[in-house]
Jmol script that loads the backbone (N, CA, C; Angstrom):
load data "model"
ATOM      1  N   MET A   1       0.842  -1.192   0.000  1.00  0.00           N
ATOM      2  CA  MET A   1       0.000   0.000   0.000  1.00  0.00           C
ATOM      3  C   MET A   1       0.880   1.245   0.000  1.00  0.00           C
ATOM      4  N   ILE A   2       0.337   2.306  -0.561  1.00  0.00           N
ATOM      5  CA  ILE A   2       1.034   3.585  -0.525  1.00  0.00           C
ATOM      6  C   ILE A   2       0.091   4.675  -0.026  1.00  0.00           C
ATOM      7  N   ARG A   3       0.686   5.712   0.538  1.00  0.00           N
ATOM      8  CA  ARG A   3      -0.062   6.867   1.007  1.00  0.00           C
ATOM      9  C   ARG A   3       0.345   8.063   0.144  1.00  0.00           C
ATOM     10  N   ILE A   4      -0.656   8.722  -0.433  1.00  0.00           N
ATOM     11  CA  ILE A   4      -0.422   9.935  -1.211  1.00  0.00           C
ATOM     12  C   ILE A   4      -0.973  11.099  -0.389  1.00  0.00           C
ATOM     13  N   THR A   5      -0.154  12.111  -0.188  1.00  0.00           N
ATOM     14  CA  THR A   5      -0.572  13.294   0.553  1.00  0.00           C
ATOM     15  C   THR A   5      -0.403  14.511  -0.346  1.00  0.00           C
ATOM     16  N   HIS A   6      -1.398  15.381  -0.313  1.00  0.00           N
ATOM     17  CA  HIS A   6      -1.420  16.549  -1.201  1.00  0.00           C
ATOM     18  C   HIS A   6      -1.852  17.782  -0.419  1.00  0.00           C
ATOM     19  N   GLN A   7      -1.060  18.838  -0.501  1.00  0.00           N
ATOM     20  CA  GLN A   7      -1.399  20.101   0.164  1.00  0.00           C
ATOM     21  C   GLN A   7      -2.086  20.989  -0.880  1.00  0.00           C
ATOM     22  N   ARG A   8      -3.374  20.795  -1.025  1.00  0.00           N
ATOM     23  CA  ARG A   8      -4.140  21.380  -2.131  1.00  0.00           C
ATOM     24  C   ARG A   8      -4.113  22.903  -2.159  1.00  0.00           C
ATOM     25  N   GLU A   9      -4.126  23.547  -1.034  1.00  0.00           N
ATOM     26  CA  GLU A   9      -4.181  25.010  -0.978  1.00  0.00           C
ATOM     27  C   GLU A   9      -3.036  25.666  -1.749  1.00  0.00           C
ATOM     28  N   LYS A  10      -1.872  25.004  -1.778  1.00  0.00           N
ATOM     29  CA  LYS A  10      -0.695  25.567  -2.436  1.00  0.00           C
ATOM     30  C   LYS A  10      -0.599  25.195  -3.919  1.00  0.00           C
ATOM     31  N   CYS A  11      -1.576  24.450  -4.428  1.00  0.00           N
ATOM     32  CA  CYS A  11      -1.571  24.024  -5.826  1.00  0.00           C
ATOM     33  C   CYS A  11      -1.659  25.246  -6.747  1.00  0.00           C
ATOM     34  N   ILE A  12      -0.846  25.233  -7.821  1.00  0.00           N
ATOM     35  CA  ILE A  12      -0.870  26.321  -8.799  1.00  0.00           C
ATOM     36  C   ILE A  12      -1.601  25.921 -10.084  1.00  0.00           C
ATOM     37  N   GLY A  13      -2.121  24.707 -10.132  1.00  0.00           N
ATOM     38  CA  GLY A  13      -2.916  24.268 -11.273  1.00  0.00           C
ATOM     39  C   GLY A  13      -2.127  24.001 -12.542  1.00  0.00           C
ATOM     40  N   CYS A  14      -0.914  23.501 -12.411  1.00  0.00           N
ATOM     41  CA  CYS A  14      -0.059  23.266 -13.586  1.00  0.00           C
ATOM     42  C   CYS A  14      -0.519  22.062 -14.410  1.00  0.00           C
ATOM     43  N   ASN A  15      -1.283  21.140 -13.796  1.00  0.00           N
ATOM     44  CA  ASN A  15      -1.867  19.976 -14.468  1.00  0.00           C
ATOM     45  C   ASN A  15      -0.899  18.812 -14.687  1.00  0.00           C
ATOM     46  N   TYR A  16       0.352  18.894 -14.234  1.00  0.00           N
ATOM     47  CA  TYR A  16       1.305  17.800 -14.439  1.00  0.00           C
ATOM     48  C   TYR A  16       0.836  16.502 -13.792  1.00  0.00           C
ATOM     49  N   CYS A  17       0.330  16.585 -12.575  1.00  0.00           N
ATOM     50  CA  CYS A  17      -0.102  15.364 -11.880  1.00  0.00           C
ATOM     51  C   CYS A  17      -1.232  14.671 -12.633  1.00  0.00           C
ATOM     52  N   VAL A  18      -2.141  15.448 -13.197  1.00  0.00           N
ATOM     53  CA  VAL A  18      -3.249  14.878 -13.962  1.00  0.00           C
ATOM     54  C   VAL A  18      -2.724  14.181 -15.217  1.00  0.00           C
ATOM     55  N   GLU A  19      -1.783  14.801 -15.899  1.00  0.00           N
ATOM     56  CA  GLU A  19      -1.228  14.218 -17.118  1.00  0.00           C
ATOM     57  C   GLU A  19      -0.453  12.933 -16.840  1.00  0.00           C
ATOM     58  N   ILE A  20       0.234  12.877 -15.705  1.00  0.00           N
ATOM     59  CA  ILE A  20       1.090  11.728 -15.394  1.00  0.00           C
ATOM     60  C   ILE A  20       0.324  10.596 -14.725  1.00  0.00           C
ATOM     61  N   ALA A  21      -0.592  10.926 -13.811  1.00  0.00           N
ATOM     62  CA  ALA A  21      -1.335   9.905 -13.052  1.00  0.00           C
ATOM     63  C   ALA A  21      -2.835  10.202 -13.117  1.00  0.00           C
ATOM     64  N   TYR A  22      -3.382  10.112 -14.315  1.00  0.00           N
ATOM     65  CA  TYR A  22      -4.779  10.487 -14.569  1.00  0.00           C
ATOM     66  C   TYR A  22      -5.780   9.709 -13.710  1.00  0.00           C
ATOM     67  N   ASP A  23      -5.466   8.480 -13.350  1.00  0.00           N
ATOM     68  CA  ASP A  23      -6.393   7.673 -12.561  1.00  0.00           C
ATOM     69  C   ASP A  23      -6.582   8.199 -11.143  1.00  0.00           C
ATOM     70  N   ARG A  24      -5.666   9.043 -10.660  1.00  0.00           N
ATOM     71  CA  ARG A  24      -5.705   9.506  -9.275  1.00  0.00           C
ATOM     72  C   ARG A  24      -5.938  11.012  -9.135  1.00  0.00           C
ATOM     73  N   TRP A  25      -5.792  11.778 -10.217  1.00  0.00           N
ATOM     74  CA  TRP A  25      -5.868  13.244 -10.139  1.00  0.00           C
ATOM     75  C   TRP A  25      -6.833  13.817 -11.160  1.00  0.00           C
ATOM     76  N   ARG A  26      -7.516  14.920 -10.779  1.00  0.00           N
ATOM     77  CA  ARG A  26      -8.381  15.678 -11.685  1.00  0.00           C
ATOM     78  C   ARG A  26      -8.219  17.161 -11.376  1.00  0.00           C
ATOM     79  N   MET A  27      -8.462  17.991 -12.381  1.00  0.00           N
ATOM     80  CA  MET A  27      -8.462  19.435 -12.187  1.00  0.00           C
ATOM     81  C   MET A  27      -9.871  19.868 -11.817  1.00  0.00           C
ATOM     82  N   SER A  28      -9.977  20.756 -10.862  1.00  0.00           N
ATOM     83  CA  SER A  28     -11.269  21.285 -10.439  1.00  0.00           C
ATOM     84  C   SER A  28     -11.679  22.424 -11.364  1.00  0.00           C
ATOM     85  N   LYS A  29     -12.908  22.378 -11.841  1.00  0.00           N
ATOM     86  CA  LYS A  29     -13.427  23.462 -12.674  1.00  0.00           C
ATOM     87  C   LYS A  29     -13.783  24.679 -11.821  1.00  0.00           C
ATOM     88  N   LYS A  30     -13.958  24.470 -10.527  1.00  0.00           N
ATOM     89  CA  LYS A  30     -14.320  25.570  -9.632  1.00  0.00           C
ATOM     90  C   LYS A  30     -13.160  26.530  -9.388  1.00  0.00           C
ATOM     91  N   ASP A  31     -11.981  25.976  -9.077  1.00  0.00           N
ATOM     92  CA  ASP A  31     -10.862  26.855  -8.703  1.00  0.00           C
ATOM     93  C   ASP A  31      -9.570  26.605  -9.486  1.00  0.00           C
ATOM     94  N   GLY A  32      -9.575  25.665 -10.423  1.00  0.00           N
ATOM     95  CA  GLY A  32      -8.404  25.427 -11.264  1.00  0.00           C
ATOM     96  C   GLY A  32      -7.259  24.706 -10.578  1.00  0.00           C
ATOM     97  N   LYS A  33      -7.521  24.105  -9.419  1.00  0.00           N
ATOM     98  CA  LYS A  33      -6.484  23.353  -8.697  1.00  0.00           C
ATOM     99  C   LYS A  33      -6.731  21.868  -8.871  1.00  0.00           C
ATOM    100  N   CYS A  34      -5.684  21.065  -8.694  1.00  0.00           N
ATOM    101  CA  CYS A  34      -5.860  19.628  -8.825  1.00  0.00           C
ATOM    102  C   CYS A  34      -6.494  19.052  -7.565  1.00  0.00           C
ATOM    103  N   THR A  35      -7.172  17.936  -7.776  1.00  0.00           N
ATOM    104  CA  THR A  35      -7.876  17.250  -6.700  1.00  0.00           C
ATOM    105  C   THR A  35      -7.403  15.806  -6.650  1.00  0.00           C
ATOM    106  N   LEU A  36      -7.058  15.347  -5.464  1.00  0.00           N
ATOM    107  CA  LEU A  36      -6.667  13.956  -5.249  1.00  0.00           C
ATOM    108  C   LEU A  36      -7.940  13.120  -5.140  1.00  0.00           C
ATOM    109  N   ILE A  37      -8.151  12.247  -6.114  1.00  0.00           N
ATOM    110  CA  ILE A  37      -9.361  11.420  -6.130  1.00  0.00           C
ATOM    111  C   ILE A  37      -9.365  10.491  -4.917  1.00  0.00           C
ATOM    112  N   GLU A  38     -10.485  10.463  -4.207  1.00  0.00           N
ATOM    113  CA  GLU A  38     -10.693   9.679  -2.987  1.00  0.00           C
ATOM    114  C   GLU A  38      -9.807  10.158  -1.840  1.00  0.00           C
ATOM    115  N   GLY A  39      -9.343  11.392  -1.904  1.00  0.00           N
ATOM    116  CA  GLY A  39      -8.524  11.950  -0.831  1.00  0.00           C
ATOM    117  C   GLY A  39      -9.394  12.489   0.291  1.00  0.00           C
ATOM    118  N   SER A  40      -9.011  12.214   1.515  1.00  0.00           N
ATOM    119  CA  SER A  40      -9.744  12.747   2.667  1.00  0.00           C
ATOM    120  C   SER A  40      -8.975  13.940   3.227  1.00  0.00           C
ATOM    121  N   ASN A  41      -9.712  14.990   3.584  1.00  0.00           N
ATOM    122  CA  ASN A  41      -9.118  16.242   4.034  1.00  0.00           C
ATOM    123  C   ASN A  41      -8.867  16.226   5.533  1.00  0.00           C
ATOM    124  N   ASN A  42      -7.650  16.605   5.928  1.00  0.00           N
ATOM    125  CA  ASN A  42      -7.305  16.777   7.329  1.00  0.00           C
ATOM    126  C   ASN A  42      -6.491  18.062   7.441  1.00  0.00           C
ATOM    127  N   LYS A  43      -7.165  19.153   7.761  1.00  0.00           N
ATOM    128  CA  LYS A  43      -6.525  20.452   7.952  1.00  0.00           C
ATOM    129  C   LYS A  43      -5.754  20.909   6.714  1.00  0.00           C
ATOM    130  N   GLY A  44      -6.355  20.735   5.541  1.00  0.00           N
ATOM    131  CA  GLY A  44      -5.743  21.196   4.302  1.00  0.00           C
ATOM    132  C   GLY A  44      -4.838  20.196   3.614  1.00  0.00           C
ATOM    133  N   PHE A  45      -4.597  19.066   4.247  1.00  0.00           N
ATOM    134  CA  PHE A  45      -3.801  18.005   3.638  1.00  0.00           C
ATOM    135  C   PHE A  45      -4.749  16.878   3.239  1.00  0.00           C
ATOM    136  N   TYR A  46      -4.752  16.558   1.959  1.00  0.00           N
ATOM    137  CA  TYR A  46      -5.610  15.495   1.441  1.00  0.00           C
ATOM    138  C   TYR A  46      -4.783  14.223   1.332  1.00  0.00           C
ATOM    139  N   THR A  47      -5.337  13.113   1.823  1.00  0.00           N
ATOM    140  CA  THR A  47      -4.607  11.848   1.860  1.00  0.00           C
ATOM    141  C   THR A  47      -5.456  10.732   1.269  1.00  0.00           C
ATOM    142  N   ALA A  48      -4.801   9.875   0.480  1.00  0.00           N
ATOM    143  CA  ALA A  48      -5.449   8.681  -0.061  1.00  0.00           C
ATOM    144  C   ALA A  48      -4.503   7.500   0.126  1.00  0.00           C
ATOM    145  N   ILE A  49      -5.070   6.377   0.539  1.00  0.00           N
ATOM    146  CA  ILE A  49      -4.323   5.129   0.655  1.00  0.00           C
ATOM    147  C   ILE A  49      -4.716   4.277  -0.551  1.00  0.00           C
ATOM    148  N   VAL A  50      -3.719   3.905  -1.354  1.00  0.00           N
ATOM    149  CA  VAL A  50      -3.990   3.181  -2.599  1.00  0.00           C
ATOM    150  C   VAL A  50      -3.039   1.993  -2.742  1.00  0.00           C
ATOM    151  N   GLY A  51      -3.288   1.196  -3.750  1.00  0.00           N
ATOM    152  CA  GLY A  51      -2.474   0.008  -3.997  1.00  0.00           C
ATOM    153  C   GLY A  51      -1.096   0.323  -4.556  1.00  0.00           C
ATOM    154  N   ASP A  52      -0.196  -0.633  -4.407  1.00  0.00           N
ATOM    155  CA  ASP A  52       1.183  -0.477  -4.875  1.00  0.00           C
ATOM    156  C   ASP A  52       1.279  -0.238  -6.380  1.00  0.00           C
ATOM    157  N   ASP A  53       0.268  -0.654  -7.133  1.00  0.00           N
ATOM    158  CA  ASP A  53       0.294  -0.484  -8.583  1.00  0.00           C
ATOM    159  C   ASP A  53       0.282   0.992  -9.010  1.00  0.00           C
ATOM    160  N   GLU A  54      -0.061   1.893  -8.091  1.00  0.00           N
ATOM    161  CA  GLU A  54      -0.089   3.323  -8.398  1.00  0.00           C
ATOM    162  C   GLU A  54       1.189   4.048  -7.962  1.00  0.00           C
ATOM    163  N   PHE A  55       2.144   3.320  -7.408  1.00  0.00           N
ATOM    164  CA  PHE A  55       3.343   3.951  -6.858  1.00  0.00           C
ATOM    165  C   PHE A  55       4.146   4.717  -7.909  1.00  0.00           C
ATOM    166  N   GLU A  56       4.464   4.064  -9.016  1.00  0.00           N
ATOM    167  CA  GLU A  56       5.341   4.688 -10.016  1.00  0.00           C
ATOM    168  C   GLU A  56       4.724   5.958 -10.613  1.00  0.00           C
ATOM    169  N   ALA A  57       3.473   5.889 -11.040  1.00  0.00           N
ATOM    170  CA  ALA A  57       2.826   7.048 -11.663  1.00  0.00           C
ATOM    171  C   ALA A  57       2.736   8.221 -10.693  1.00  0.00           C
ATOM    172  N   ASN A  58       2.369   7.954  -9.443  1.00  0.00           N
ATOM    173  CA  ASN A  58       2.218   9.038  -8.480  1.00  0.00           C
ATOM    174  C   ASN A  58       3.557   9.577  -7.987  1.00  0.00           C
ATOM    175  N   THR A  59       4.579   8.735  -7.944  1.00  0.00           N
ATOM    176  CA  THR A  59       5.925   9.220  -7.617  1.00  0.00           C
ATOM    177  C   THR A  59       6.407  10.157  -8.723  1.00  0.00           C
ATOM    178  N   ASN A  60       6.136   9.795  -9.967  1.00  0.00           N
ATOM    179  CA  ASN A  60       6.505  10.660 -11.089  1.00  0.00           C
ATOM    180  C   ASN A  60       5.720  11.972 -11.053  1.00  0.00           C
ATOM    181  N   ALA A  61       4.458  11.903 -10.666  1.00  0.00           N
ATOM    182  CA  ALA A  61       3.649  13.122 -10.533  1.00  0.00           C
ATOM    183  C   ALA A  61       4.222  14.026  -9.441  1.00  0.00           C
ATOM    184  N   ALA A  62       4.634  13.427  -8.327  1.00  0.00           N
ATOM    185  CA  ALA A  62       5.222  14.207  -7.224  1.00  0.00           C
ATOM    186  C   ALA A  62       6.526  14.873  -7.665  1.00  0.00           C
ATOM    187  N   LYS A  63       7.333  14.148  -8.429  1.00  0.00           N
ATOM    188  CA  LYS A  63       8.599  14.709  -8.917  1.00  0.00           C
ATOM    189  C   LYS A  63       8.365  15.853  -9.896  1.00  0.00           C
ATOM    190  N   ALA A  64       7.309  15.766 -10.691  1.00  0.00           N
ATOM    191  CA  ALA A  64       7.013  16.783 -11.699  1.00  0.00           C
ATOM    192  C   ALA A  64       6.378  18.039 -11.107  1.00  0.00           C
ATOM    193  N   CYS A  65       5.811  17.928  -9.912  1.00  0.00           N
ATOM    194  CA  CYS A  65       5.108  19.056  -9.293  1.00  0.00           C
ATOM    195  C   CYS A  65       6.088  20.209  -9.026  1.00  0.00           C
ATOM    196  N   PRO A  66       5.877  21.377  -9.650  1.00  0.00           N
ATOM    197  CA  PRO A  66       6.824  22.475  -9.479  1.00  0.00           C
ATOM    198  C   PRO A  66       6.824  23.096  -8.085  1.00  0.00           C
ATOM    199  N   VAL A  67       5.733  22.927  -7.328  1.00  0.00           N
ATOM    200  CA  VAL A  67       5.682  23.499  -5.974  1.00  0.00           C
ATOM    201  C   VAL A  67       5.876  22.441  -4.884  1.00  0.00           C
ATOM    202  N   LYS A  68       6.131  21.198  -5.291  1.00  0.00           N
ATOM    203  CA  LYS A  68       6.481  20.087  -4.381  1.00  0.00           C
ATOM    204  C   LYS A  68       5.478  19.909  -3.239  1.00  0.00           C
ATOM    205  N   ILE A  69       4.197  19.777  -3.606  1.00  0.00           N
ATOM    206  CA  ILE A  69       3.147  19.644  -2.586  1.00  0.00           C
ATOM    207  C   ILE A  69       2.527  18.242  -2.577  1.00  0.00           C
ATOM    208  N   ILE A  70       3.136  17.307  -3.311  1.00  0.00           N
ATOM    209  CA  ILE A  70       2.670  15.919  -3.342  1.00  0.00           C
ATOM    210  C   ILE A  70       3.731  15.034  -2.716  1.00  0.00           C
ATOM    211  N   LYS A  71       3.294  14.189  -1.786  1.00  0.00           N
ATOM    212  CA  LYS A  71       4.213  13.254  -1.135  1.00  0.00           C
ATOM    213  C   LYS A  71       3.654  11.836  -1.319  1.00  0.00           C
ATOM    214  N   VAL A  72       4.534  10.920  -1.725  1.00  0.00           N
ATOM    215  CA  VAL A  72       4.138   9.528  -1.936  1.00  0.00           C
ATOM    216  C   VAL A  72       5.062   8.665  -1.095  1.00  0.00           C
ATOM    217  N   GLU A  73       4.463   7.789  -0.278  1.00  0.00           N
ATOM    218  CA  GLU A  73       5.282   6.927   0.575  1.00  0.00           C
ATOM    219  C   GLU A  73       4.655   5.555   0.701  1.00  0.00           C
ATOM    220  N   LYS A  74       5.518   4.540   0.767  1.00  0.00           N
ATOM    221  CA  LYS A  74       5.046   3.177   0.982  1.00  0.00           C
ATOM    222  C   LYS A  74       4.717   2.998   2.458  1.00  0.00           C
ATOM    223  N   ILE A  75       3.615   2.295   2.710  1.00  0.00           N
ATOM    224  CA  ILE A  75       3.219   1.987   4.091  1.00  0.00           C
ATOM    225  C   ILE A  75       2.973   0.482   4.186  1.00  0.00           C
ATOM    226  N   LYS A  76       2.883  -0.011   5.401  1.00  0.00           N
ATOM    227  CA  LYS A  76       2.674  -1.452   5.604  1.00  0.00           C
ATOM    228  C   LYS A  76       1.230  -1.828   5.488  1.00  0.00           C
TER     229      LYS A  76
END
end "model"
wireframe off; spacefill off
backbone 0.3
color backbone group
């Protein structure tokens, strides 16, 4: 399992995460920021626990993020 954490408030809407990991990210039409699909909000940090099969795509999305607000980590 992996944990994806996203600090949505700081998103600049560059769309890289959506292009790289489309199954997990979408752009909001309301405010132009990306949204972590199935992410739960805890004080501005959105978190989703997903399968290992999403590790590579989301790690690449985190690396591409120009404001470095995506964190991907393996959990037990």
